[in-house]
C-alpha positions in Angstrom: 46.3 84.8 20.9 45.2 82.4 23.1 47.6 80.1 21.0 50.7 82.5 22.1 49.6 82.7 25.6 49.1 79.4 26.3 52.9 78.5 24.7 54.5 81.4 26.6 53.1 81.2 30.0 51.6 77.4 30.2 52.8 75.1 32.2 51.9 71.0 31.9 49.8 69.8 34.7 48.2 66.4 35.3 44.8 66.1 35.5 42.4 63.8 37.3 38.4 63.4 37.2 36.8 60.9 39.1 39.5 58.8 40.6 40.0 57.1 36.8 40.6 59.3 33.6 43.7 61.1 33.5 45.2 64.1 31.3 48.0 66.1 31.0 47.3 69.0 29.9 48.6 72.8 29.1 47.2 75.3 31.6 48.1 78.7 32.7 48.6 79.2 36.5 47.2 82.7 38.3 48.4 82.8 41.6 47.3 85.0 44.4 44.1 86.1 42.7 42.3 88.0 45.2 39.3 87.4 46.6 36.9 89.8 47.4 34.2 90.0 50.9 30.9 91.9 50.9 32.4 95.2 51.0 34.9 94.6 48.4 37.8 94.1 51.0 40.2 91.6 50.4 39.5 89.0 52.3 42.1 85.9 50.8 43.9 84.9 48.0 43.7 81.9 45.6 45.0 80.0 42.9 43.3 80.0 39.7 44.3 77.5 36.4 43.2 78.5 32.9 42.5 75.8 30.0 41.5 75.7 26.5 38.2 74.1 26.1 39.3 72.2 23.4 42.0 70.4 25.6 40.0 70.3 28.9 36.6 71.6 30.6 37.2 71.9 34.8 34.5 70.7 37.0 34.3 70.6 40.7 36.4 68.0 42.2 38.9 67.5 39.4 42.4 67.1 41.1 44.9 69.2 39.3 48.4 68.6 39.8 51.2 70.8 39.6 55.1 70.5 40.5 54.1 67.8 43.1 51.5 69.4 44.5 47.6 68.2 44.3 44.9 70.4 44.6 41.1 69.6 43.7 38.8 72.6 41.9 36.9 74.6 44.1 34.1 76.1 41.5 34.7 77.4 37.9 34.8 81.1 37.7 34.3 81.5 33.7 33.9 79.6 30.4 33.4 82.0 27.5 33.8 79.0 24.9 37.0 79.3 24.7 39.0 78.9 27.5 37.6 78.0 31.1 39.0 79.0 34.6 38.5 77.7 38.0 39.5 78.0 41.4 41.5 75.7 43.1 41.0 74.6 46.8 43.7 75.1 49.8 
């Protein structure tokens, strides 16, 4: 199922780690994901990116370039062993 989702919804992005190691990888982008506060009120929205672990595992500080815009990875949200999801800063 992941293969169908990535082929349908995926975009190719440039990902750079530590200013040297750069790859082009197929990722999925989830825009406008709600951030919830202490009392479950919406305090903001963020862009999440999802990658297959076989292609890339996000780490804090990775820089993701999509459509000419570069954003850094703020934190890893989840990693189930097959896919991993991270929040982009900014």
